[in-house]
DRENMINU-849885 format. One record per atom (N, C-alpha, C): residue in three letters; x negated, y negated, z negated. Coordinates in pm, whole numbers, plus 50000, padded with zeros to 5 digits. Each point is the difference from the previous one (the first is absolute). Example, Ala and Ser with C-alpha at 12.3 -4.5 7.8 and 13.67 -1.06 7.14 Angstrom:
ala486815056949220ala500894988150000ala499104988050000ser500354989550072ser499184988149994ser500774989149927
***
This chain:
unk481474755150671unk500965003949927unk500245011049981unk500355007249840unk499795010449975unk501745010550050unk500744995350031unk501245005650060unk499195003250172unk499514994550027unk499545004850184unk499115007049964unk499435002949874unk498105010750026unk501085015649967unk500944996749929unk500785016550001unk501095005050091unk500754989650047unk501324998950080unk500004998750123unk500535006850088unk500444994650138unk500954992549988unk499924991350131unk501174983950002unk500895004349982unk500964997949896unk501255003850018unk500834997750147unk501015009149995unk500485001450137unk500724984050020unk500224994950120unk500514987649997unk501414999450045unk501115010849991unk501195001749964unk500024998349896unk500844987949968unk500634993549857unk500855011749955unk500795006050049unk500925011749926unk498905011149981unk499125005750024unk498985010349978unk499284996849839unk499814987550004unk499394994949879unk500754995749909unk501444995749972unk501275003049927unk500255011049975unk499735010750091unk500245011949944unk498995009549902unk498754996350009unk498885003849898unk499634991549880unk500954987049985unk500264993749897unk501325008549905unk500705000750097unk501505003649932unk499855012549911unk499415008450115unk499715015749960unk499165000749843unk499044990749996unk498934998649820unk501814996849919unk500874988850039unk500854996149942unk501315011349952unk500245006750113unk501025008349981unk499275014949926unk498805003849986unk499975008149900unk499734999149884unk499404986749962unk499714994549857unk501205000949950unk501655000250036unk500984993850003unk500705017049978unk499435009750074unk500945013949955unk498885001949898unk498624999749958unk499265001549910unk500874997849849unk500364986250033unk500234988549885unk502005006749929unk500555008550118unk501495007050028unk499465013149882unk499105007950047unk499495012849952unk500084995849863unk499224990449919unk499454995549871unk501304997049960unk501164988750044unk501345000149966unk500575014150009unk500025009050022unk500305008050022unk501265002550091unk500074996150136unk500715001850091unk499085010650116unk500025008949986unk499135013950064unk501485001150186unk498825000650063unk500305010150153unk500505010849946unk500705003550108unk500505010149978unk499625014850013unk498734997649983unk499375013150041unk498995004749867unk499594991449947unk498925000249874unk500825012449869unk499345005749926unk500555005149873unk500234996849934unk499864981149964unk500974993149875unk501264999650103unk500085000550127unk501114999350071unk501095012649959unk499635010650056unk500645011549954unk500445003449838unk498674996949910unk500334997249874unk501664998749962unk499394982150057unk501314995449974unk501665002750029unk499275009750120unk501575000050092unk500565010549932unk499575011449938unk500245011149917unk501084994249913unk499974991449931unk501444993349922unk500114991150033unk500214994750094unk500574987850044unk500635001450171unk501235004150037unk500235000250117unk501194994650022unk499304990950141unk500724992650032unk501105001150095unk501544997249983unk500835000850097unk500414989650113unk498834987649998unk500164985450106unk500185006650111unk498685010650050unk499564999450101unk499645016950036unk500445007350084unk499735013250102unk498615000349999unk499135000849949unk498625003150019unk499705013150085unk498975005950072unk500315008650036unk498245003049965unk499985015049946unk498575000949949unk499435012250077unk498334997949991unk499605009650047unk499195005649892unk499215013350054unk498765005149902unk499194986750005unk498825002949934unk498894989949957unk498935004950109unk499655009350041unk499335005150118unk500214996350138unk501545002350026unk500744995850117unk499374980850022unk500674991549917unk499434993649941unk499024990850042unk498785004949897unk498415004450015unk499984998050163unk500255008450067unk499625006450111unk500584984250144unk500715001449947unk500884985750078unk499124987749975unk499794996349852unk499134989149999unk498745001550080unk498985010049994unk498995000650048unk499535004250192unk500955005650026unk500175006250176unk499784990450068unk501004987849992unk499974989950122unk498344996650033unk499624993149838unk498805000450015unk498935003550064unk499985013449934unk499015003250051unk499845005050141unk501505001250072unk499895002150173unk499434983650080unk500344991549897unk499834988550022unk498665000450089unk499414998049882unk498665001550000unk499185009750102unk500195014250026unk499955005250100unk500634996350112unk500374990850019unk500504997350121unk498954989250031unk499894989949874unk498984990750075unk498535005450039unk499365007449912unk499255008850056unk499864997950148unk500755009250021unk500765009550172unk499984985450087unk500174992849960unk500524983350092unk499024988450019unk499615002349913unk498544993550004unk498905000649920unk499295008550151unk498925011449935unk498614990350008unk500234987750061unk498644993250033unk500334983049963unk500405007649864unk499914983749905unk498924994249931unk498885009650012unk498854993949885unk499985014049917unk498924998449907unk499955010149880unk500474996149895unk499994984049990unk501214996549873unk501435004449972unk500275000050117unk501565000750027unk500145014150021unk499185006850022unk500255020549954unk499654999549869unk499434993549962unk499555007849842unk501074997449924unk500964984550016unk500734995649943unk501455013650000unk500305003150128unk500944999250059unk499825018749924unk499095007150026unk499785010749948unk500175000749859unk499634989449894unk499744999249901unk501615000849940unk501074991850091unk501515000249973unk500405014950005unk499765006950115unk500255011750054unk499995009949899unk498555000349945unk499705010949940unk500974995049851unk499964989049974unk500354997149872unk501995005449995unk500305001450131unk501215005350002unk500415013450008unk498735007250040unk499895012950046unk500025007649870unk498994990649899unk499505009949861unk501734995249935unk500864986850007unk501315005349916unk500715006950077unk500085007350129unk500765010049984unk499805014250009unk498515003149966unk499775010049915unk500075002149894unk499694987749927unk500335000649847unk501495002249993unk501164994050097unk501415004249961unk499935013450033unk499375008150080unk500505011450057unk499265012849883unk498744996149979unk499325011149892unk499884995749925unk499864987749928unk499504995749871unk500714993849903unk500694993950051unk500834995349901unk501515007849964unk500374999549860unk501375002349958unk501014992149928unk501345001550077unk501094994349955unk501305005949949unk500174990149887unk501105002549901unk501014994650073unk500684985850042unk500824992550050unk500384996750120unk500874991450043unk500004996650126unk499804982050073unk500414997850070unk500484985850005unk501344997250099unk499834985050019unk501265000150147unk499534994150056unk500605007950095unk499304995950156unk499864987250046unk501304989849956unk499534989550050unk498434994949969unk499415003249839unk498724994949984unk499305004450106unk499765011150006unk498985012550091unk500244989750100unk501134997750096unk499604992350104unk499374983049935unk500294996849958unk499074985249959unk498565001550003unk499885010049939unk498405001749947unk499245004150137unk500795013850089unk499485000350087unk499724987850085unk500934994050031unk500254985950088unk498844993149969unk499674994649873unk499114993149917unk498345003550042unk499645011750011unk498985011550045unk499404997550105unk501235001650137unk499705004050122unk499584984750048unk500944987049937unk499854988450041unk498854995449931unk499615002749922unk498684993249917unk498485007450091unk500385016450031unk498685003050065unk499834997150101unk501004998250101unk500404993250111unk499694988350048unk500224990749889unk499354987350005unk498614997549954unk499385004649910unk498805001449963unk499225005750148unk500655006950050unk498925001750110unk500044997250133unk501134988650031unk500364993450113unk499164983749940unk499574998849887unk499204985249982unk498775005750001unk499155009849957unk499305005850053unk499585002150145unk501115003150088unk499635000550169unk499344986750011unk501254987349966unk499624982650003unk498935001749970unk499235003249861unk498414995549994unk499555006850055unk500125007750085unk498875005250099unk499654990250074unk500864990750048unk499324988850076unk498664994249949unk500294995649860unk499474995149942unk498605000149968unk499815020050018unk498785006049974unk499504999450159unk500504997650090unk499644998250146unk499414989050022unk500514988949913unk499174988650030unk499024991049868unk499895011149948unk499255002649837unk500324987749942unk501194997050000unk500644991849890unk500455011049872unk499525003449926unk499915013949918unk498994997849880unk501035004549905unk499124996249860unk498674999549997unk499614995049930unk498155002549971unk499795010849916unk500545002649933unk500265010349877unk500595012850073unk499155014350028unk500865008350059unk500225009349855unk500855004349957unk500785006849921unk500725013050038unk499475006650134unk500665011049996unk499815008049954unk498585002149990unk499385012049944unk500084998749836unk500234992649955unk500065001249868unk501625005649960unk500704996750155unk501425002749970unk500505011150042unk499145007550054unk500465016450056unk499005008649842unk498874991349939unk499745009449845unk501234998049903unk500714988750025unk500914999149930unk501225006049989unk500554998750131unk500905011250068unk500285012549983unk498495006249986unk499605015150004unk500065000349806unk499444993349959unk500244999949796unk501435002049952unk500874986550089unk501655002049962unk500505008550048unk499955005450147unk500675012450017unk499865009449928unk498724998849973unk499985016349947unk500365005749823unk499514985749976unk500484997249836unk501125003249986unk500864989450060unk501555002050044unk500615017849984unk499535007850103unk500235010850043unk499985009749890unk498664998949916unk499445009149913unk501214995949874unk500364989049922unk500714995449908unk501635003650000unk500135002350211unk501465005250034unk499895014849923unk498715005350071unk499875014249997unk500085002449821unk499654997149913unk500124999549835unk501154996749972unk501254995050064unk501214998149970unk500265008750016unk500045006850141unk500845009450032unk500405013249941unk498735003749907unk498795011649967unk500874994649844unk500654992449926unk500554997749911unk501825004750004unk500365007050112unk501625007649991unk499615012950086unk500035010649956unk499755010150050unk500945010849964unk500295009850094unk500985007150006unk501434992349994unk500194992650057unk501444987950013unk500414992349908unk498654998349926unk500724991449871unk500684985750055unk500134991649964unk501314984750002unk498764994549884unk499665002249885unk499954991549887unk498914994350041unk500524984549923unk498534988350004unk499185006249918unk498854994549993unk498675002449877unk498884996250026unk499384996349900unk498964990750001unk498485002250088unk499864991550123unk498975004650064unk498505001649953unk499405012050010unk498295001249975unk499595000350092unk498344999949968unk499525000650113unk499244987450108unk498975003450038unk499674985650107unk499894988249896unk500164991450032unk500494984049915unk501254999849958unk500785007149982unk501294999949910unk499824996449872unk498725004849921unk499514994949911unk499764984649967unk500024994850063unk499804982650035unk501024993750067unk500785004350092unk500804994750021unk501515007150053unk501374994049971unk500905014350046unk499885000550183unk500054989950041unk499835005150163unk498514994950081unk499535011349984unk498754999750065unk500004996750157unk501025009850048unk500515006850124unk500124982850056unk500824991349955unk499824986650028unk499134990150011unk499175004649891unk498824993750030unk498915005950152unk500015010149989unk499295002350132unk500334994650135unk501945004249998unk500544993650076unk499364985650001unk500084988949921unk499504989450014unk498554993950065unk499665011049981unk498675000150059unk499905005050157unk500455011149983unk500365001750147unk500264989650085unk501224992349975unk500604983450044unk498854991650038unk499325003049886unk498614984249999unk499615003150122unk499255016650010unk499335004050111unk500444997050098unk501164996950042unk500805002650115unk499734984350068unk500694986449884unk499354993749980unk498604993050086unk499025007949929unk498515001150028unk500015002450145unk500205007950019unk499915004650148unk500594990050116unk501004996549960unk501014995350118unk499714984049973unk499584988849877unk499724989649970unk500964986250093unk501445007749994unk500514989350037unk501294995149869unk500514988650018unk500874991849907unk500895011849956unk500735007750117unk501045010150010unk499755010249867unk498755003750022unk499785011149909unk499304997049889unk499554989049989unk500074996949892unk501034994649927unk501054995150038unk500534996349925unk501375014049974unk499915010650096unk500575015549970unk499155003349858unk498815000450000unk499545003949839unk499874991149952unk500454988449969unk500614990049850unk501355004449990unk500505002550108unk501595009749973unk499825010849899unk499825006250132unk499935014949876unk499315003549857unk499134985749958unk499374999249892unk500794989649919unk501004997150017unk501034990449912unk501345012150019unk500095005750037unk501115010549996unk499335013149951unk499275004350000unk499415011449930unk499674998749864unk499634983049947unk500274996549919unk501015001449880unk500884997750054unk501334998349977unk500335016250010unk500225006350067unk500205016449955unk499095005349932unk498775000049994unk499025004049845unk500754996049894unk500414982549981unk499964999849836unk501155003749983unk501165002250079unk501575001949956unk499535020050010unk499435006250032unk499675017150019unk499374996149835unk498884994449933unk499464999349871unk500874994549883unk501384998250050unk500634995749908unk500935011249986unk500005007550140unk501375009950000unk499265012649880unk498794999250037unk499265017149899unk500224993149888unk499404993449951unk500404994949878unk501444998849911unk500914999550073unk500944995949957unk500545020449972unk499385003350111unk500535017250012unk498815008649905unk499115000349994unk498945007849970unk499644987949833unk500575005449856unk499404995849879unk498564999350007unk499355010550078unk498394999849932unk499624995250118unk500154992250105unk499184998950100unk499234991849939unk498404997850066unk498794992849989unk500214984149985unk500184990849901unk500494986450049unk498694997750081unk498505004449978unk499234992250080unk499825004250139unk500665002450039unk500175007750126unk500924987050040unk499414992950127unk500434989350073unk500495002750144unk500594992150058unk501095001150080unk499415004350129unk498774988450066unk499685002350111unk498315000150038unk499894989949897unk498194993450008unk499325005249853unk498945011849980unk499845000449876unk499434992249924unk500394997349863unk499194991549912unk500704985850048unk501014997150062unk499934989350051unk501665000850032unk500935001650061unk501385002850031unk500815011350018
***
């Protein structure tokens, strides 16, 4: 059976399986909401609209984007470190997955501190929600990998081992993502805050090559893990970033009269 050849058996816990499927649905709904114009209160689209639309209905606490992004990623980074420290003998695949997740969030924190240039802010409530989402997803993926370790010990494991393919995809994805984030940061110098049309790398093919490489990274994490939860996470991220990249391309087309029409949103020549 194809499923058994690439996946560890799903956990016996019904709740964990429901969470896996629910994550895909939730992420897809977030991506669809982005397309429909309902943005989370941290993106450039929300910041752009909030300059002209000020709500008096609620008193929201605004924080800088840099502080908010650090709040996004730091708890998950420490969750990964704690897992490596608390579970040192869980096997190679477990250490590989946990190391990949930890390095992913370390890179994010590094970019927040030294690479990204920010021009807006975000709402504290949104930062807390996103942070909780990241840390819950990360710890759940690690916990399910821990459960699958028992399957490895009794040889009830996938017949096709994809973890080394996953390492290659993860390294390619995280490197490409970092490179294109660096290109974006170089567009703003000497305190500039205006948006420009990105150039270099794959920006002449797609609006969001950093999203494309992030997808490659998360599919690499799935190949390392080979659990249903990691698959659902990669699929959910794909749906969400498709929505984000679509609205990003629409935004550039509206903001820049001479934006090249042949540049796609996420996948070169396709979407």
